[in-house]
KOLFI-936756 format. One record per residue (C-alpha): residue number from 1; residue in one letter; chain; z, y, x. Coordinates in pm, whole numbers, plus 50000, padded with zeros to 5 digits. Layout:
N
+-----+---------+--------+-------+-------+-------+
: num : residuo : cadena :     w :     v :     u :
+-----+---------+--------+-------+-------+-------+
: NUM :       a :      A :     Z :     Y :     X :
...
+-----+---------+--------+-------+-------+-------+
//
This chain:
371
+-----+---------+--------+-------+-------+-------+
: num : residuo : cadena :     w :     v :     u :
+-----+---------+--------+-------+-------+-------+
:   1 :       x :      A : 05269 : 04242 : 52787 :
:   2 :       x :      A : 05317 : 03795 : 52967 :
:   3 :       x :      A : 05707 : 03896 : 52896 :
:   4 :       x :      A : 05696 : 03968 : 52563 :
:   5 :       x :      A : 05505 : 03645 : 52552 :
:   6 :       x :      A : 05731 : 03453 : 52650 :
:   7 :       x :      A : 06021 : 03630 : 52488 :
:   8 :       x :      A : 05780 : 03613 : 52147 :
:   9 :       x :      A : 05698 : 03272 : 52204 :
:  10 :       x :      A : 06109 : 03150 : 52218 :
:  11 :       x :      A : 06147 : 03228 : 51901 :
:  12 :       x :      A : 05867 : 03111 : 51753 :
:  13 :       x :      A : 06027 : 02757 : 51873 :
:  14 :       x :      A : 06394 : 02857 : 51725 :
:  15 :       x :      A : 06166 : 02781 : 51371 :
:  16 :       x :      A : 06039 : 02473 : 51482 :
:  17 :       x :      A : 06415 : 02383 : 51584 :
:  18 :       x :      A : 06511 : 02473 : 51252 :
:  19 :       x :      A : 06315 : 02310 : 51032 :
:  20 :       x :      A : 06392 : 02009 : 51249 :
:  21 :       x :      A : 06769 : 02026 : 51218 :
:  22 :       x :      A : 06720 : 02123 : 50816 :
:  23 :       x :      A : 06548 : 01774 : 50809 :
:  24 :       x :      A : 06824 : 01726 : 51012 :
:  25 :       x :      A : 07103 : 01738 : 50792 :
:  26 :       x :      A : 06900 : 01660 : 50439 :
:  27 :       x :      A : 06826 : 01258 : 50599 :
:  28 :       x :      A : 07205 : 01264 : 50687 :
:  29 :       x :      A : 07252 : 01317 : 51009 :
:  30 :       x :      A : 07467 : 01646 : 51111 :
:  31 :       x :      A : 07703 : 01438 : 51356 :
:  32 :       x :      A : 07384 : 01424 : 51515 :
:  33 :       x :      A : 07222 : 01749 : 51445 :
:  34 :       x :      A : 07475 : 01965 : 51746 :
:  35 :       x :      A : 07200 : 02019 : 52002 :
:  36 :       x :      A : 06980 : 02073 : 51767 :
:  37 :       x :      A : 07161 : 02368 : 51680 :
:  38 :       x :      A : 07319 : 02457 : 52061 :
:  39 :       x :      A : 07002 : 02513 : 52134 :
:  40 :       x :      A : 06861 : 02697 : 51822 :
:  41 :       x :      A : 07085 : 02966 : 51940 :
:  42 :       x :      A : 07050 : 03001 : 52273 :
:  43 :       x :      A : 06694 : 03042 : 52262 :
:  44 :       x :      A : 06748 : 03268 : 51986 :
:  45 :       x :      A : 06971 : 03492 : 52217 :
:  46 :       x :      A : 06722 : 03439 : 52482 :
:  47 :       x :      A : 06430 : 03610 : 52202 :
:  48 :       x :      A : 06588 : 03828 : 52087 :
:  49 :       x :      A : 06694 : 03970 : 52461 :
:  50 :       x :      A : 06339 : 04066 : 52523 :
:  51 :       x :      A : 06312 : 04250 : 52233 :
:  52 :       x :      A : 06453 : 04632 : 52194 :
:  53 :       x :      A : 06558 : 04656 : 51850 :
:  54 :       x :      A : 06728 : 04280 : 51824 :
:  55 :       x :      A : 06955 : 04266 : 52165 :
:  56 :       x :      A : 07195 : 04392 : 51984 :
:  57 :       x :      A : 07260 : 04058 : 51839 :
:  58 :       x :      A : 07203 : 03873 : 52199 :
:  59 :       x :      A : 07597 : 03860 : 52227 :
:  60 :       x :      A : 07673 : 03729 : 51800 :
:  61 :       x :      A : 07418 : 03420 : 51852 :
:  62 :       x :      A : 07542 : 03376 : 52211 :
:  63 :       x :      A : 07899 : 03340 : 52032 :
:  64 :       x :      A : 07734 : 03056 : 51671 :
:  65 :       x :      A : 07603 : 02908 : 52057 :
:  66 :       x :      A : 07926 : 02868 : 52175 :
:  67 :       x :      A : 08090 : 02847 : 51880 :
:  68 :       x :      A : 07893 : 02506 : 51762 :
:  69 :       x :      A : 07972 : 02313 : 52131 :
:  70 :       x :      A : 08321 : 02421 : 52079 :
:  71 :       x :      A : 08260 : 02270 : 51704 :
:  72 :       x :      A : 08087 : 01912 : 51822 :
:  73 :       x :      A : 08300 : 01896 : 52163 :
:  74 :       x :      A : 08635 : 02020 : 52150 :
:  75 :       x :      A : 08759 : 01800 : 52441 :
:  76 :       x :      A : 08565 : 02028 : 52688 :
:  77 :       x :      A : 08753 : 02325 : 52574 :
:  78 :       x :      A : 09124 : 02260 : 52520 :
:  79 :       x :      A : 09365 : 02082 : 52803 :
:  80 :       x :      A : 09165 : 02076 : 53135 :
:  81 :       x :      A : 09395 : 01892 : 53471 :
:  82 :       x :      A : 09684 : 01934 : 53224 :
:  83 :       x :      A : 09594 : 02239 : 53199 :
:  84 :       x :      A : 09599 : 02393 : 52856 :
:  85 :       x :      A : 09298 : 02670 : 52831 :
:  86 :       x :      A : 09524 : 02773 : 52498 :
:  87 :       x :      A : 09717 : 02991 : 52814 :
:  88 :       x :      A : 09399 : 03210 : 52888 :
:  89 :       x :      A : 09417 : 03413 : 52542 :
:  90 :       x :      A : 09643 : 03656 : 52618 :
:  91 :       x :      A : 09603 : 03712 : 53038 :
:  92 :       x :      A : 09206 : 03730 : 52879 :
:  93 :       x :      A : 09288 : 04036 : 52569 :
:  94 :       x :      A : 09562 : 04188 : 52912 :
:  95 :       x :      A : 09166 : 04175 : 53094 :
:  96 :       x :      A : 09008 : 04334 : 52754 :
:  97 :       x :      A : 09259 : 04637 : 52741 :
:  98 :       x :      A : 09290 : 04721 : 53119 :
:  99 :       x :      A : 08921 : 04782 : 53093 :
: 100 :       x :      A : 08942 : 05013 : 52760 :
: 101 :       x :      A : 09249 : 05224 : 52940 :
: 102 :       x :      A : 08992 : 05246 : 53186 :
: 103 :       x :      A : 08764 : 05451 : 52992 :
: 104 :       x :      A : 08976 : 05693 : 52817 :
: 105 :       x :      A : 09104 : 05959 : 52940 :
: 106 :       x :      A : 09354 : 06260 : 52767 :
: 107 :       x :      A : 08994 : 06386 : 52645 :
: 108 :       x :      A : 08965 : 06055 : 52429 :
: 109 :       x :      A : 09227 : 06249 : 52232 :
: 110 :       x :      A : 09081 : 06592 : 52099 :
: 111 :       x :      A : 08917 : 06506 : 51781 :
: 112 :       x :      A : 09348 : 06507 : 51747 :
: 113 :       x :      A : 09228 : 06914 : 51707 :
: 114 :       x :      A : 08913 : 06992 : 51678 :
: 115 :       x :      A : 08906 : 06788 : 51344 :
: 116 :       x :      A : 09305 : 06695 : 51265 :
: 117 :       x :      A : 09182 : 06574 : 50917 :
: 118 :       x :      A : 08979 : 06252 : 51028 :
: 119 :       x :      A : 09199 : 06155 : 51250 :
: 120 :       x :      A : 09512 : 06123 : 50983 :
: 121 :       x :      A : 09230 : 06021 : 50710 :
: 122 :       x :      A : 09086 : 05757 : 50926 :
: 123 :       x :      A : 09451 : 05627 : 51095 :
: 124 :       x :      A : 09599 : 05567 : 50718 :
: 125 :       x :      A : 09285 : 05426 : 50590 :
: 126 :       x :      A : 09334 : 05182 : 50893 :
: 127 :       x :      A : 09703 : 05104 : 50768 :
: 128 :       x :      A : 09592 : 05088 : 50404 :
: 129 :       x :      A : 09241 : 04965 : 50341 :
: 130 :       x :      A : 09224 : 04619 : 50566 :
: 131 :       x :      A : 09606 : 04516 : 50510 :
: 132 :       x :      A : 09614 : 04537 : 50169 :
: 133 :       x :      A : 09218 : 04348 : 50140 :
: 134 :       x :      A : 09350 : 04054 : 50297 :
: 135 :       x :      A : 09686 : 04060 : 50149 :
: 136 :       x :      A : 09487 : 04004 : 49806 :
: 137 :       x :      A : 09277 : 03700 : 50017 :
: 138 :       x :      A : 09543 : 03557 : 50158 :
: 139 :       x :      A : 09715 : 03533 : 49800 :
: 140 :       x :      A : 09404 : 03453 : 49618 :
: 141 :       x :      A : 09235 : 03169 : 49872 :
: 142 :       x :      A : 09499 : 02871 : 49813 :
: 143 :       x :      A : 09501 : 02817 : 50190 :
: 144 :       x :      A : 09805 : 02690 : 50401 :
: 145 :       x :      A : 10097 : 02952 : 50457 :
: 146 :       x :      A : 09969 : 02989 : 50858 :
: 147 :       x :      A : 09580 : 02990 : 50782 :
: 148 :       x :      A : 09617 : 03275 : 50510 :
: 149 :       x :      A : 09852 : 03465 : 50728 :
: 150 :       x :      A : 09510 : 03461 : 50968 :
: 151 :       x :      A : 09375 : 03685 : 50678 :
: 152 :       x :      A : 09615 : 03918 : 50676 :
: 153 :       x :      A : 09685 : 03917 : 51016 :
: 154 :       x :      A : 09343 : 04038 : 51082 :
: 155 :       x :      A : 09334 : 04333 : 50792 :
: 156 :       x :      A : 09687 : 04427 : 51015 :
: 157 :       x :      A : 09592 : 04441 : 51305 :
: 158 :       x :      A : 09363 : 04783 : 51490 :
: 159 :       x :      A : 08989 : 04855 : 51522 :
: 160 :       x :      A : 08863 : 04788 : 51855 :
: 161 :       x :      A : 08571 : 04917 : 52114 :
: 162 :       x :      A : 08332 : 04799 : 51903 :
: 163 :       x :      A : 08357 : 04990 : 51610 :
: 164 :       x :      A : 08293 : 05274 : 51905 :
: 165 :       x :      A : 07911 : 05150 : 52004 :
: 166 :       x :      A : 07840 : 05059 : 51591 :
: 167 :       x :      A : 07915 : 05431 : 51553 :
: 168 :       x :      A : 07792 : 05610 : 51767 :
: 169 :       x :      A : 07435 : 05366 : 51687 :
: 170 :       x :      A : 07535 : 05483 : 51281 :
: 171 :       x :      A : 07512 : 05846 : 51361 :
: 172 :       x :      A : 07950 : 05898 : 51361 :
: 173 :       x :      A : 08132 : 06149 : 51504 :
: 174 :       x :      A : 08208 : 05903 : 51816 :
: 175 :       x :      A : 08436 : 06122 : 51971 :
: 176 :       x :      A : 08591 : 06030 : 51575 :
: 177 :       x :      A : 08576 : 05723 : 51618 :
: 178 :       x :      A : 08689 : 05666 : 52023 :
: 179 :       x :      A : 09005 : 05861 : 51882 :
: 180 :       x :      A : 09085 : 05639 : 51563 :
: 181 :       x :      A : 09092 : 05351 : 51809 :
: 182 :       x :      A : 09359 : 05488 : 52026 :
: 183 :       x :      A : 09547 : 05568 : 51860 :
: 184 :       x :      A : 09486 : 05255 : 51603 :
: 185 :       x :      A : 09538 : 05112 : 51946 :
: 186 :       x :      A : 09833 : 05278 : 52115 :
: 187 :       x :      A : 10059 : 05212 : 51756 :
: 188 :       x :      A : 10010 : 04837 : 51696 :
: 189 :       x :      A : 10339 : 04738 : 51872 :
: 190 :       x :      A : 10472 : 04912 : 51584 :
: 191 :       x :      A : 10243 : 04880 : 51247 :
: 192 :       x :      A : 10136 : 04556 : 51331 :
: 193 :       x :      A : 10437 : 04348 : 51328 :
: 194 :       x :      A : 10578 : 04620 : 51093 :
: 195 :       x :      A : 10313 : 04540 : 50772 :
: 196 :       x :      A : 10274 : 04096 : 50865 :
: 197 :       x :      A : 10632 : 04138 : 50767 :
: 198 :       x :      A : 10579 : 04305 : 50452 :
: 199 :       x :      A : 10267 : 04144 : 50293 :
: 200 :       x :      A : 10259 : 03803 : 50512 :
: 201 :       x :      A : 10605 : 03702 : 50556 :
: 202 :       x :      A : 10575 : 03492 : 50255 :
: 203 :       x :      A : 10315 : 03327 : 50415 :
: 204 :       x :      A : 10543 : 03263 : 50758 :
: 205 :       x :      A : 10875 : 03371 : 50931 :
: 206 :       x :      A : 10799 : 03681 : 51125 :
: 207 :       x :      A : 10975 : 03776 : 51403 :
: 208 :       x :      A : 10941 : 04173 : 51403 :
: 209 :       x :      A : 11036 : 04279 : 51775 :
: 210 :       x :      A : 10995 : 03942 : 51864 :
: 211 :       x :      A : 10548 : 04007 : 51749 :
: 212 :       x :      A : 10587 : 04354 : 51912 :
: 213 :       x :      A : 10675 : 04300 : 52264 :
: 214 :       x :      A : 10434 : 04061 : 52281 :
: 215 :       x :      A : 10201 : 04351 : 52104 :
: 216 :       x :      A : 10338 : 04520 : 52487 :
: 217 :       x :      A : 10260 : 04299 : 52676 :
: 218 :       x :      A : 09898 : 04310 : 52589 :
: 219 :       x :      A : 09836 : 04692 : 52469 :
: 220 :       x :      A : 10051 : 04945 : 52604 :
: 221 :       x :      A : 10081 : 04788 : 52977 :
: 222 :       x :      A : 09715 : 04690 : 53061 :
: 223 :       x :      A : 09597 : 05010 : 52864 :
: 224 :       x :      A : 09831 : 05191 : 53085 :
: 225 :       x :      A : 09759 : 05045 : 53369 :
: 226 :       x :      A : 09387 : 05124 : 53369 :
: 227 :       x :      A : 09499 : 05469 : 53297 :
: 228 :       x :      A : 09678 : 05457 : 53603 :
: 229 :       x :      A : 09358 : 05363 : 53750 :
: 230 :       x :      A : 09161 : 05602 : 53648 :
: 231 :       x :      A : 09382 : 05890 : 53714 :
: 232 :       x :      A : 09482 : 05777 : 54044 :
: 233 :       x :      A : 09126 : 05611 : 54195 :
: 234 :       x :      A : 08831 : 05839 : 54053 :
: 235 :       x :      A : 08502 : 05822 : 54086 :
: 236 :       x :      A : 08641 : 05487 : 54251 :
: 237 :       x :      A : 08631 : 05345 : 53934 :
: 238 :       x :      A : 08318 : 05379 : 53794 :
: 239 :       x :      A : 08241 : 05042 : 53945 :
: 240 :       x :      A : 08412 : 04960 : 53692 :
: 241 :       x :      A : 08261 : 05084 : 53417 :
: 242 :       x :      A : 07963 : 04797 : 53413 :
: 243 :       x :      A : 08164 : 04547 : 53516 :
: 244 :       x :      A : 08457 : 04595 : 53274 :
: 245 :       x :      A : 08171 : 04600 : 52923 :
: 246 :       x :      A : 08043 : 04209 : 53048 :
: 247 :       x :      A : 08386 : 04155 : 53164 :
: 248 :       x :      A : 08544 : 04180 : 52810 :
: 249 :       x :      A : 08239 : 03995 : 52629 :
: 250 :       x :      A : 08268 : 03721 : 52822 :
: 251 :       x :      A : 08629 : 03720 : 52735 :
: 252 :       x :      A : 08581 : 03779 : 52402 :
: 253 :       x :      A : 08371 : 03508 : 52420 :
: 254 :       x :      A : 08490 : 03282 : 52564 :
: 255 :       x :      A : 08893 : 03302 : 52305 :
: 256 :       x :      A : 08626 : 03263 : 52022 :
: 257 :       x :      A : 08528 : 02908 : 52125 :
: 258 :       x :      A : 08915 : 02835 : 52273 :
: 259 :       x :      A : 09011 : 02917 : 51919 :
: 260 :       x :      A : 08737 : 02702 : 51725 :
: 261 :       x :      A : 08834 : 02360 : 51952 :
: 262 :       x :      A : 09208 : 02437 : 51874 :
: 263 :       x :      A : 09142 : 02508 : 51516 :
: 264 :       x :      A : 08782 : 02238 : 51525 :
: 265 :       x :      A : 08986 : 02040 : 51153 :
: 266 :       x :      A : 09124 : 02299 : 50967 :
: 267 :       x :      A : 08764 : 02498 : 50999 :
: 268 :       x :      A : 08638 : 02141 : 50844 :
: 269 :       x :      A : 08803 : 02147 : 50592 :
: 270 :       x :      A : 08803 : 02549 : 50516 :
: 271 :       x :      A : 08544 : 02700 : 50742 :
: 272 :       x :      A : 08287 : 02810 : 50437 :
: 273 :       x :      A : 08630 : 02885 : 50290 :
: 274 :       x :      A : 08750 : 03180 : 50524 :
: 275 :       x :      A : 08398 : 03252 : 50586 :
: 276 :       x :      A : 08305 : 03345 : 50268 :
: 277 :       x :      A : 08688 : 03539 : 50236 :
: 278 :       x :      A : 08659 : 03707 : 50613 :
: 279 :       x :      A : 08283 : 03831 : 50510 :
: 280 :       x :      A : 08434 : 04008 : 50189 :
: 281 :       x :      A : 08729 : 04089 : 50361 :
: 282 :       x :      A : 08498 : 04255 : 50622 :
: 283 :       x :      A : 08191 : 04404 : 50362 :
: 284 :       x :      A : 08539 : 04605 : 50142 :
: 285 :       x :      A : 08659 : 04749 : 50477 :
: 286 :       x :      A : 08391 : 04930 : 50527 :
: 287 :       x :      A : 08259 : 04976 : 50129 :
: 288 :       x :      A : 08654 : 05147 : 50060 :
: 289 :       x :      A : 08700 : 05337 : 50396 :
: 290 :       x :      A : 08306 : 05507 : 50337 :
: 291 :       x :      A : 08404 : 05641 : 49959 :
: 292 :       x :      A : 08840 : 05721 : 50061 :
: 293 :       x :      A : 08686 : 05956 : 50272 :
: 294 :       x :      A : 08442 : 06110 : 50099 :
: 295 :       x :      A : 08726 : 06095 : 49859 :
: 296 :       x :      A : 08906 : 06310 : 50079 :
: 297 :       x :      A : 08678 : 06550 : 50133 :
: 298 :       x :      A : 08460 : 06438 : 50473 :
: 299 :       x :      A : 08125 : 06417 : 50536 :
: 300 :       x :      A : 07831 : 06235 : 50513 :
: 301 :       x :      A : 07911 : 06248 : 50962 :
: 302 :       x :      A : 08295 : 06172 : 50963 :
: 303 :       x :      A : 08331 : 05905 : 50640 :
: 304 :       x :      A : 08045 : 05687 : 50833 :
: 305 :       x :      A : 08296 : 05652 : 51120 :
: 306 :       x :      A : 08632 : 05558 : 50898 :
: 307 :       x :      A : 08361 : 05328 : 50691 :
: 308 :       x :      A : 08339 : 05187 : 51079 :
: 309 :       x :      A : 08714 : 05196 : 51227 :
: 310 :       x :      A : 08819 : 05027 : 50943 :
: 311 :       x :      A : 08573 : 04746 : 50837 :
: 312 :       x :      A : 08543 : 04593 : 51237 :
: 313 :       x :      A : 08940 : 04502 : 51330 :
: 314 :       x :      A : 09000 : 04403 : 51667 :
: 315 :       x :      A : 09007 : 04023 : 51651 :
: 316 :       x :      A : 09089 : 04008 : 51966 :
: 317 :       x :      A : 09440 : 04121 : 51948 :
: 318 :       x :      A : 09491 : 03934 : 51612 :
: 319 :       x :      A : 09438 : 03540 : 51787 :
: 320 :       x :      A : 09663 : 03700 : 52053 :
: 321 :       x :      A : 09936 : 03730 : 51804 :
: 322 :       x :      A : 09825 : 03390 : 51669 :
: 323 :       x :      A : 09872 : 03228 : 51973 :
: 324 :       x :      A : 10186 : 03375 : 52098 :
: 325 :       x :      A : 10336 : 03246 : 51813 :
: 326 :       x :      A : 10202 : 02942 : 51805 :
: 327 :       x :      A : 09949 : 02871 : 51557 :
: 328 :       x :      A : 09624 : 02988 : 51764 :
: 329 :       x :      A : 09471 : 02667 : 51607 :
: 330 :       x :      A : 09536 : 02796 : 51202 :
: 331 :       x :      A : 09642 : 03180 : 51239 :
: 332 :       x :      A : 09386 : 03211 : 51502 :
: 333 :       x :      A : 09092 : 03105 : 51282 :
: 334 :       x :      A : 09060 : 03418 : 51058 :
: 335 :       x :      A : 09001 : 03666 : 51318 :
: 336 :       x :      A : 08745 : 03399 : 51497 :
: 337 :       x :      A : 08586 : 03409 : 51211 :
: 338 :       x :      A : 08563 : 03763 : 51160 :
: 339 :       x :      A : 08442 : 03875 : 51549 :
: 340 :       x :      A : 08119 : 03738 : 51564 :
: 341 :       x :      A : 08083 : 03811 : 51164 :
: 342 :       x :      A : 08176 : 04180 : 51120 :
: 343 :       x :      A : 07915 : 04265 : 51461 :
: 344 :       x :      A : 07612 : 04085 : 51245 :
: 345 :       x :      A : 07744 : 04355 : 50941 :
: 346 :       x :      A : 07828 : 04629 : 51187 :
: 347 :       x :      A : 07493 : 04612 : 51355 :
: 348 :       x :      A : 07261 : 04594 : 51013 :
: 349 :       x :      A : 07499 : 04859 : 50865 :
: 350 :       x :      A : 07447 : 05097 : 51224 :
: 351 :       x :      A : 07021 : 04981 : 51191 :
: 352 :       x :      A : 07065 : 05141 : 50829 :
: 353 :       x :      A : 07225 : 05437 : 50898 :
: 354 :       x :      A : 07046 : 05448 : 51251 :
: 355 :       x :      A : 06704 : 05599 : 51035 :
: 356 :       x :      A : 06913 : 05850 : 50790 :
: 357 :       x :      A : 07097 : 06051 : 50986 :
: 358 :       x :      A : 07304 : 06320 : 50859 :
: 359 :       x :      A : 07307 : 06650 : 50870 :
: 360 :       x :      A : 07382 : 06918 : 51155 :
: 361 :       x :      A : 07405 : 06539 : 51349 :
: 362 :       x :      A : 07405 : 06583 : 51760 :
: 363 :       x :      A : 07372 : 06314 : 51997 :
: 364 :       x :      A : 07698 : 06331 : 52184 :
: 365 :       x :      A : 07742 : 06339 : 52530 :
: 366 :       x :      A : 07903 : 06013 : 52635 :
: 367 :       x :      A : 07788 : 05655 : 52551 :
: 368 :       x :      A : 08040 : 05386 : 52471 :
: 369 :       x :      A : 08008 : 05040 : 52667 :
: 370 :       x :      A : 07923 : 04730 : 52389 :
: 371 :       x :      A : 08318 : 04555 : 52509 :
+-----+---------+--------+-------+-------+-------+
//
């Protein structure tokens, strides 16, 4: 009871902070509200952590706290002792991908044989829906070319591990979700550069081979290393099952904060519009993915899976690609905004579906790590 009171008191305090923030903003003190907004999100995350139904929002809330810090104090996240913090982005993504590799096995691809139609529908939806929506929104945005290209980039990226977590919570087909994520990720070195050349070529110059190699370094090599360590060491790598999700969440948070700091000026100019476009991109992904699967006669459980796989993209990979092109402060903005938003919308959608189990649903034995 004591813990419940502590966490509930924290949530109550956030309401007072919110009123104080609004008062500060309306009296012309937005530039002075930074510490209040940071305290609000931090306290909100603490309050969420004490309630089972709200714990899924802790990570996203802390991301918003980090983004606020980066917006108000960007100088702390750009250069330290002459070292550019953007240089950390690629190694951090490789850590995330290594963690994905350690949790994978050939068994994850079993759905190819058990449900080949679901896999084909899911991967084709990944390659068609989000890239085309991203291109359309980029054309309509009138953003500077590099920022517009970032919207296309997030659409051309594969789904990430977060989609597996949401599929589990939504009582979708977890095995199918893991298979689609794995295949889309392994295809990314080929599909992402080619789609970017086709759809984003009018915004920025795309060197297909150079982008392919950069994605191979970010995805294939670390995933391969993770698979190899899992194969050779077996049960000796079990300790990674708990460590890697934590490292992955930390890595994602650091990447988003660095990108926010690097692109602060652009975000202040177009942040509101970009957030709306990214939200539209995300929601259309869920909607069109679901009805695309239904149109092709997939059952409810598989249709939920496709919706989540299409709507939730790998923002970390997209950020890494933007960084290798030297455009992290422009092209990397859409992926940085997409990540936190998709976690919120994904959690809401998963919660809605969780209360409405599809016919014949059985709890899966494998529960994905939330990274």
